C-alpha positions in Angstrom: 21.0 5.1 61.2 19.6 2.0 59.6 19.6 1.0 56.0 16.2 1.4 54.2 16.4 -2.3 53.2 16.0 -3.2 56.8 13.2 -0.9 57.9 10.4 -3.5 57.4 12.4 -6.3 59.0 13.2 -4.2 62.0 9.6 -3.2 62.5 8.5 -6.8 62.3 11.1 -8.0 64.8 10.3 -5.1 67.1 6.6 -6.0 67.1 7.5 -9.7 67.7 9.9 -9.0 70.6 7.4 -6.6 72.3 4.7 -9.2 71.9 6.9 -12.0 73.3 7.9 -9.9 76.3 4.3 -9.1 77.2 3.2 -12.7 76.5 6.0 -14.1 78.7 4.9 -11.7 81.5 1.4 -13.3 81.3 2.5 -16.9 81.0 5.4 -17.3 83.5 5.4 -16.8 87.2 9.0 -17.9 87.5 11.1 -14.8 87.3 14.3 -16.5 86.1 12.8 -18.3 83.2 10.9 -15.3 82.1 14.0 -13.1 82.3 16.1 -15.6 80.2 13.5 -15.9 77.5 12.9 -12.1 77.4 16.6 -11.5 77.2 17.0 -13.9 74.2 14.3 -11.9 72.4 16.0 -8.6 73.0 19.4 -10.1 71.9 17.9 -11.2 68.6 16.5 -7.7 68.1 19.9 -6.2 68.8 21.6 -8.5 66.3 19.0 -7.5 63.6 19.6 -3.8 64.4 23.4 -4.1 64.2 23.2 -6.0 60.9 21.1 -3.3 59.2 23.1 -0.3 60.5 24.2 2.2 57.9 26.9 4.4 59.4 27.9 7.6 57.5 31.3 7.5 55.8 33.6 10.3 54.8 34.4 9.5 51.2 37.1 11.6 49.6 36.1 11.8 45.9 39.1 11.0 43.8 39.2 9.4 40.3 42.8 8.3 40.9 41.9 5.8 43.6 39.5 2.9 44.0 37.9 2.7 47.4 36.5 -0.3 49.2 32.9 -1.1 48.2 32.2 -2.8 51.5 33.3 -3.4 55.1 35.1 -6.8 55.6 38.2 -8.8 55.4 40.5 -9.1 52.3 40.5 -12.9 51.6 42.0 -13.0 48.1 44.3 -11.0 45.9 45.5 -12.5 42.7 45.6 -12.3 38.9 42.6 -14.2 37.3 40.9 -14.5 34.0 37.5 -12.6 34.2 35.2 -14.5 31.8 31.8 -12.8 32.2 32.5 -9.3 30.9 36.2 -8.4 30.3 37.3 -11.9 29.0 40.9 -11.0 29.9 43.2 -11.0 32.9 42.4 -8.8 35.9 43.4 -8.4 39.5 40.7 -9.7 41.8 40.3 -8.4 45.3 37.8 -10.4 47.4 36.2 -8.9 50.5 34.4 -11.3 52.9 31.7 -9.8 55.0 30.7 -11.7 58.2 27.2 -11.2 59.7 28.7 -8.7 62.0 30.0 -6.4 59.3 28.1 -3.5 57.8 26.5 -4.9 54.6 26.0 -1.8 52.6 27.6 -1.9 49.1 29.2 1.4 47.9 30.4 2.5 44.5 34.2 2.0 44.4 34.7 4.7 41.7 32.6 7.5 40.2 31.6 7.1 36.5 29.1 5.7 34.1 27.5 2.4 34.8 28.1 0.3 31.7 26.8 -3.1 32.9 24.5 -4.5 35.6 23.3 -8.0 35.6 21.7 -10.4 38.1 22.5 -14.1 38.2 20.5 -16.6 40.2 22.5 -19.4 41.8 23.5 -21.5 44.8 24.4 -20.5 48.4 27.8 -21.9 48.9 29.7 -20.3 51.8 30.9 -16.9 50.6 34.7 -17.5 51.2 34.7 -20.6 48.9 36.4 -19.8 45.5 33.5 -21.3 43.5 31.0 -18.9 45.1 32.0 -16.2 42.6 30.7 -18.3 39.8 28.1 -20.6 41.4 26.3 -18.4 43.9 23.5 -15.9 43.5 25.3 -12.7 42.4 25.2 -9.4 40.5 27.9 -8.1 38.3 28.3 -4.3 37.9 30.8 -2.4 35.7 31.6 1.3 36.3 33.9 3.3 34.0 35.9 6.4 34.7 38.5 8.3 32.8 41.5 7.2 34.9 41.0 3.4 35.5 38.7 2.7 32.6 36.2 0.0 33.5 36.1 -1.5 37.0 33.9 -4.5 37.8 32.5 -5.4 41.2 30.4 -8.4 42.0 28.0 -8.8 44.9 27.9 -12.5 46.0 25.4 -14.1 48.3 26.7 -16.4 51.0 25.3 -19.5 52.8 23.0 -17.3 54.9 22.3 -14.5 52.4 19.0 -14.9 50.6 18.7 -11.5 48.9 21.0 -9.2 47.0 19.8 -5.6 46.4 21.5 -3.8 43.6 20.7 -0.1 42.7 23.1 0.2 39.7 21.3 0.8 36.4 23.0 0.9 33.1 23.5 4.4 31.8 23.3 6.1 35.2 26.2 7.9 36.8 27.7 6.3 39.9 29.2 8.6 42.7 32.1 7.1 44.6 31.2 6.0 48.0 27.4 6.4 47.5 25.0 3.6 48.4 25.0 1.0 45.6 23.0 -1.8 47.2 22.8 -4.3 50.1 23.4 -8.0 50.7 21.4 -9.5 53.5 23.0 -11.8 56.1 26.6 -12.7 55.1 28.2 -12.2 51.8 31.2 -11.3 49.7 32.3 -8.6 47.2 34.8 -9.3 44.4 36.5 -6.3 42.7 38.2 -6.9 39.3 40.8 -4.2 38.6 43.1 -3.4 35.7 46.4 -5.4 35.8 48.4 -2.2 36.1 46.5 -1.0 39.2 48.7 -0.4 42.3 47.1 -2.5 45.1 47.2 -0.8 48.5 45.7 -3.6 50.7 47.0 -6.9 52.0 45.5 -10.4 52.7 43.6 -10.6 56.0 43.4 -6.8 56.2 40.1 -5.5 57.7 38.8 -2.6 55.6 36.0 0.0 55.8 33.7 0.6 52.9 33.5 4.1 51.4 36.8 5.2 53.0 39.8 2.7 52.7 41.7 2.8 49.5 42.0 -0.5 47.6 44.1 0.7 44.6 45.6 3.7 42.9 46.9 4.4 39.4 
């Protein structure tokens, strides 16, 4: 299954690759050169397909735990001052997504969406600490009865050029459901209450929609 945000791009690349293969058949008599160039076109298409894949996930709905909003690697766990929305201390969990990860964003908890804002910005590499404040990003806050408000931030990376955010203020989020997409490399920051019990470690690889980030 492929994410809807990639349907048009996949169709374009599919058309281009088929056209290239047919054109190369017409232009080149040399079998080796033709095979190499055709193989490159097919590899590019395969990379596009794997980037926009959208595997189904078995989310166990539970208000007592926060699940990972994305696939990737835990690159930061620390107490920080969150200055955009909470304006107080929070635990930040940063998840870096390489171009080879699934790039679907999923709601970490169920609840009411209280805040959703887009910020234009730069395209510093996503693992850089300043990317959370300098890069193109969106900030979303979801509230449930157990954790209160939880903030997650979609952050564009050096390659990413479009963040898709489905969260709208006033709507109800369902834990594990599709919340958006970040195209071509990115990062997700989660800001959790100070008293949350963190269940992940630095450099751990996690799966969006399934792996538990924190519990009460």
